[in-house]
Wavefront OBJ file of the C-alpha trace (Angstrom):
o trace
v 4.544 11.872 75.971
v 2.563 9.108 74.588
v 0.272 11.595 72.545
v 3.616 12.617 71.109
v 4.720 9.175 70.001
v 1.457 8.640 68.348
v 1.107 11.745 66.442
v 5.103 10.640 65.261
v 3.857 7.289 63.945
v 0.952 8.740 62.413
v 3.106 11.315 60.641
v 5.467 8.630 59.814
v 2.677 6.460 58.313
v 1.237 9.560 56.155
v 4.923 10.018 55.155
v 5.796 6.323 53.983
v 1.975 6.211 52.023
v 3.145 9.394 50.685
v 6.393 8.052 49.273
v 4.601 4.632 48.020
v 2.156 6.896 46.226
v 4.929 9.036 44.642
v 7.044 5.683 43.854
v 3.742 4.360 42.040
v 3.173 7.403 40.097
v 6.562 7.374 38.851
v 6.387 3.865 37.644
v 6.760 3.063 33.966
v 3.602 3.828 31.741
v 1.910 1.204 29.824
v 3.131 0.888 26.550
v 0.773 2.198 23.756
v 1.908 -0.104 20.630
v -0.129 1.826 17.968
v 1.505 3.511 15.260
v 0.951 7.493 14.321
v -1.386 8.040 11.430
v 0.206 6.216 8.208
v 0.264 9.312 5.490
v 3.225 11.088 3.975
v 3.036 13.711 1.714
v 5.228 15.003 -1.223
v 4.099 17.691 -3.893
v 5.244 17.113 -7.414
v 5.279 20.349 -9.252
v 1.917 21.891 -8.679
v 0.140 18.434 -7.407
v 0.327 17.216 -3.978
v 0.508 13.482 -3.280
v -0.118 11.635 -0.306
v 0.750 8.083 0.560
v -1.827 6.273 2.615
v -0.782 3.180 4.322
v -3.346 0.121 4.510
v -0.964 -1.064 7.037
v 1.269 -4.457 6.502
v 0.766 -7.948 5.931
v 3.119 -11.106 6.837
v 4.018 -12.992 3.283
v 5.796 -16.172 3.126
v 8.423 -14.913 0.512
v 11.039 -18.164 0.401
v 7.265 -20.016 -0.755
v 5.936 -17.339 -2.947
v 8.998 -16.224 -4.870
v 10.068 -18.377 -7.937
v 13.804 -19.025 -7.131
v 15.490 -21.312 -4.885
v 14.437 -21.185 -1.169
v 17.886 -21.529 0.154
v 18.994 -18.444 -1.821
v 15.979 -16.089 -0.812
v 16.532 -16.988 2.385
v 20.343 -15.924 2.354
v 19.318 -12.646 0.679
v 16.714 -12.152 3.412
v 18.768 -12.604 6.191
v 21.540 -10.086 4.881
v 18.505 -7.386 5.030
v 17.673 -8.566 8.639
v 14.639 -10.195 7.608
v 12.720 -13.220 8.568
v 10.896 -15.552 6.195
v 7.631 -13.744 7.037
v 8.036 -10.452 5.832
v 5.916 -7.505 6.777
v 4.794 -6.271 3.750
v 3.515 -2.830 3.315
v 0.151 -1.808 1.097
v 0.134 1.091 0.271
v -2.343 3.355 -1.831
v -1.411 7.041 -3.242
v -4.080 10.337 -3.152
v -3.081 12.938 -5.966
v -4.720 16.125 -5.586
v -4.190 18.114 -8.831
v -5.789 21.099 -7.758
v -8.952 20.380 -9.798
v -9.286 16.692 -9.004
v -8.789 14.171 -6.229
v -7.698 11.194 -7.488
v -7.106 7.793 -5.494
v -4.740 5.227 -6.695
v -5.713 1.981 -5.350
v -7.827 1.690 -2.065
v -6.090 -1.531 0.120
v -7.777 -4.418 1.184
v -10.231 -3.515 3.793
v -11.530 -6.770 5.168
v -10.431 -8.929 2.313
v -6.883 -9.817 3.229
v -6.401 -10.379 6.703
v -6.946 -8.122 10.151
v -3.579 -6.107 9.958
v -4.913 -4.768 6.803
v -7.857 -2.128 5.748
v -6.752 1.465 7.214
v -6.815 3.498 3.957
v -9.903 5.291 4.732
v -8.791 6.118 8.663
v -5.768 7.306 7.194
v -7.624 9.308 4.245
v -9.580 10.818 6.794
v -6.418 11.614 9.256
v -4.582 13.497 5.927
v -7.279 15.649 5.964
v -10.070 14.545 3.121
v -13.214 12.862 3.220
v -14.174 9.615 1.246
v -16.821 11.822 -0.649
v -14.377 14.234 -2.316
v -12.741 11.675 -4.323
v -13.456 12.253 -7.687
v -12.047 9.027 -9.339
v -10.426 6.028 -8.185
v -8.070 4.102 -10.438
v -7.217 0.890 -9.834
v -3.509 -0.828 -10.860
v -5.132 -4.375 -10.855
v -8.166 -6.433 -9.202
v -6.355 -8.379 -6.620
v -7.950 -8.140 -3.175
v -5.585 -5.695 -1.356
v -5.896 -3.145 -4.189
v -9.714 -3.148 -4.362
v -11.284 -4.197 -1.114
v -11.519 -0.572 0.119
v -13.777 0.236 -2.638
v -16.432 -0.784 -0.130
v -16.949 0.299 3.448
v -19.623 -1.210 5.900
v -21.374 -2.751 3.045
v -21.742 0.524 1.218
v -19.587 2.199 -1.427
v -16.797 3.693 0.021
v -16.429 6.773 -2.314
v -20.150 7.683 -3.290
v -19.002 10.545 -5.831
v -16.078 8.666 -7.506
v -15.906 7.382 -11.115
v -14.145 4.267 -10.875
v -11.424 3.331 -13.683
v -9.902 -0.157 -13.968
v -8.332 -1.534 -17.277
v -11.077 -3.629 -19.426
v -8.424 -6.384 -19.587
v -8.840 -7.187 -15.840
v -12.799 -6.404 -15.645
v -13.008 -8.790 -18.128
v -11.292 -11.405 -16.448
v -12.137 -10.750 -12.678
v -15.682 -10.054 -12.946
v -16.109 -13.212 -15.059
v -18.313 -16.291 -13.446
v -16.811 -18.570 -15.867
v -13.370 -17.767 -15.270
v -13.920 -18.281 -11.749
v -15.734 -21.620 -12.453
v -12.441 -22.613 -14.100
v -9.908 -21.419 -11.553
v -8.678 -23.352 -8.865
v -10.798 -23.385 -5.456
v -8.005 -21.809 -3.579
v -8.035 -19.064 -6.376
v -11.743 -18.608 -6.617
v -11.665 -15.939 -3.516
v -9.801 -13.525 -5.905
v -12.600 -13.616 -8.099
v -15.141 -13.205 -5.205
v -13.496 -10.163 -3.835
v -13.249 -8.564 -6.819
v -16.755 -9.095 -7.595
v -18.022 -8.137 -4.318
v -15.843 -4.851 -4.523
v -16.290 -3.614 -7.856
v -20.049 -5.000 -9.039
v -21.678 -2.268 -6.904
v -19.772 0.582 -8.895
v -21.062 -0.993 -12.023
v -24.331 -1.415 -10.800
v -24.509 2.393 -10.774
v -23.009 2.911 -13.519
v -20.034 4.182 -11.732
v -17.040 1.771 -13.651
v -15.562 3.287 -16.440
v -13.095 0.514 -17.965
v -10.589 1.638 -20.031
v -8.194 -0.064 -22.919
v -4.872 0.822 -23.411
v -2.932 3.877 -22.546
v -5.321 6.367 -21.425
v -5.540 9.696 -19.463
v -7.585 9.553 -16.856
v -7.749 13.132 -15.617
v -5.276 15.706 -16.645
v -1.791 14.805 -15.671
v -2.727 11.598 -14.643
v -2.367 8.703 -17.339
v -2.983 4.847 -17.568
v -0.036 2.485 -18.380
v -0.493 -0.944 -19.405
v 2.055 -3.610 -17.465
v 0.199 -6.623 -18.110
v 1.945 -9.924 -16.489
v 0.675 -9.594 -12.689
v -2.641 -9.985 -13.869
v -3.857 -9.210 -17.684
v -4.715 -5.627 -17.323
v -1.997 -4.742 -14.763
v -1.922 -1.188 -15.169
v 0.840 1.693 -13.748
v 0.172 5.042 -13.278
v 1.802 7.773 -14.717
v 1.871 11.432 -12.760
v 3.161 14.711 -14.439
v 3.077 18.197 -13.169
v 5.349 20.901 -14.177
v 7.645 18.620 -16.079
v 8.105 16.484 -12.901
v 7.176 12.614 -13.010
v 5.984 10.062 -10.597
v 5.382 6.352 -11.480
v 3.059 4.596 -9.369
v 3.614 0.655 -9.942
v 1.610 -1.421 -8.219
v 2.722 -4.965 -8.199
v 5.543 -4.729 -10.410
v 7.517 -5.397 -7.262
v 6.809 -7.105 -4.103
v 10.019 -8.250 -2.213
v 12.508 -5.157 -2.339
v 15.341 -7.005 -0.739
v 14.927 -9.383 -3.427
v 13.930 -8.214 -6.539
v 15.764 -4.876 -6.897
v 18.820 -6.562 -7.004
v 17.713 -9.687 -9.344
v 14.489 -8.413 -11.240
v 14.215 -11.583 -13.005
v 12.750 -13.529 -9.972
v 9.150 -13.660 -10.004
v 6.283 -14.218 -7.423
v 3.265 -16.911 -7.143
v 0.920 -14.290 -7.429
v 1.862 -13.658 -11.208
v -0.899 -14.384 -13.619
v 1.884 -14.944 -16.437
v 5.260 -14.568 -14.715
v 7.304 -14.185 -18.126
v 5.144 -11.120 -19.160
v 5.702 -9.593 -15.384
v 8.967 -9.928 -15.531
v 9.447 -8.389 -18.589
v 7.025 -5.305 -17.522
v 9.475 -5.000 -14.570
v 12.780 -5.197 -16.205
v 11.924 -2.263 -19.047
v 10.398 0.024 -16.042
v 13.300 -0.323 -13.676
v 15.407 0.285 -16.795
v 13.534 3.455 -17.528
v 13.237 4.856 -13.888
v 16.659 4.696 -13.558
v 17.510 6.307 -16.759
v 15.279 9.053 -16.407
v 15.226 9.831 -12.575
v 12.151 10.140 -12.123
v 9.794 9.387 -8.588
v 8.716 5.932 -8.076
v 6.102 4.328 -5.843
v 5.261 0.322 -5.117
v 2.119 -0.947 -3.535
v 4.386 -3.103 -1.346
v 7.815 -1.168 -0.726
v 7.967 -0.148 2.680
v 5.786 2.621 3.454
v 5.339 5.349 1.969
v 7.107 3.190 -0.597
v 8.167 6.586 -2.761
v 11.729 6.656 -3.849
v 14.366 6.675 -6.949
v 16.098 3.680 -8.616
v 19.753 3.588 -9.577
v 21.766 1.160 -11.884
v 23.798 -1.085 -9.543
v 25.628 -3.875 -11.731
v 22.811 -6.304 -13.035
v 20.598 -5.012 -10.294
v 19.548 -1.891 -9.030
v 19.309 0.152 -5.857
v 16.059 2.007 -4.627
v 16.751 5.324 -2.813
v 13.706 6.075 -0.223
v 12.550 9.756 -0.781
v 14.286 12.024 2.190
v 11.847 13.112 4.895
v 11.273 16.908 4.609
v 8.543 19.225 5.864
v 6.025 21.297 2.969
v 6.157 24.529 2.466
l 1 2 3 4 5 6 7 8 9 10 11 12 13 14 15 16 17 18 19 20 21 22 23 24 25 26 27 28 29 30 31 32 33 34 35 36 37 38 39 40 41 42 43 44 45 46 47 48 49 50 51 52 53 54 55 56 57 58 59 60 61 62 63 64 65 66 67 68 69 70 71 72 73 74 75 76 77 78 79 80 81 82 83 84 85 86 87 88 89 90 91 92 93 94 95 96 97 98 99 100 101 102 103 104 105 106 107 108 109 110 111 112 113 114 115 116 117 118 119 120 121 122 123 124 125 126 127 128 129 130 131 132 133 134 135 136 137 138 139 140 141 142 143 144 145 146 147 148 149 150 151 152 153 154 155 156 157 158 159 160 161 162 163 164 165 166 167 168 169 170 171 172 173 174 175 176 177 178 179 180 181 182 183 184 185 186 187 188 189 190 191 192 193 194 195 196 197 198 199 200 201 202 203 204 205 206 207 208 209 210 211 212 213 214 215 216 217 218 219 220 221 222 223 224 225 226 227 228 229 230 231 232 233 234 235 236 237 238 239 240 241 242 243 244 245 246 247 248 249 250 251 252 253 254 255 256 257 258 259 260 261 262 263 264 265 266 267 268 269 270 271 272 273 274 275 276 277 278 279 280 281 282 283 284 285 286 287 288 289 290 291 292 293 294 295 296 297 298 299 300 301 302 303 304 305 306 307 308 309 310 311 312 313 314 315 316 317 318 319 320
């Protein structure tokens, strides 16, 4: 009888242990807290467009936008946004079938630890940096040129680099840097560190004005944000796609009220005029647009809405 009781006690202990293990195994899994790779594809005629996320960065937009802070804050709250807006940094890869062209490169290490993902997402999207034939830059702020370098080396070893001459003349000038306020000199230093290695190896090809970079991709000056700020027009089989760069930073405010400028603009009045002109053209003609700081993937259409505009993000769809 004693042996039977002992055996029963052991069995009960084993069963209790098993139940405890089962309960442990069914407990909630640890949170992963990472996003899927940041790329999104859409076809434009015969061209393949791949949006690449460099990440997001928090911008204190009530301090940066050139309008009354209370007014900005009111608009942000209507869009369920705080003052520090998580702002996307996007780049765009265009495969024309004969050329692979990257529009902007992200920040790498020049603009905070939450950015610097363009290279990783380019590879996740199925491409290698050495496959890129041409890199075109909308302007030489650090969150657009930083990704030109990787671990102290040229990130796109087989690519020709194209930038508007007005921007290279301005940002690569030590004289201009020394004249700039101390808090702005880092922009020059970042531009020089990113672009000079390409210039030193003969890979930099500045352009002046409206320029065809490769068949189907054209540079169009939109100065104001920087002296040589450029948008890129991509055309295939009658379909058009405009990559705006930094014509807009804060969608919640500037689509409805395009006259609002931002502290990053070197010439706010000219930047505003460039934005107003492109918004009107996009709404009238109905072509696809993309913005470097629109919520990723930052691609959609613009429609007129009273004195302002409404942005309609592209609908998600599979590719055939």
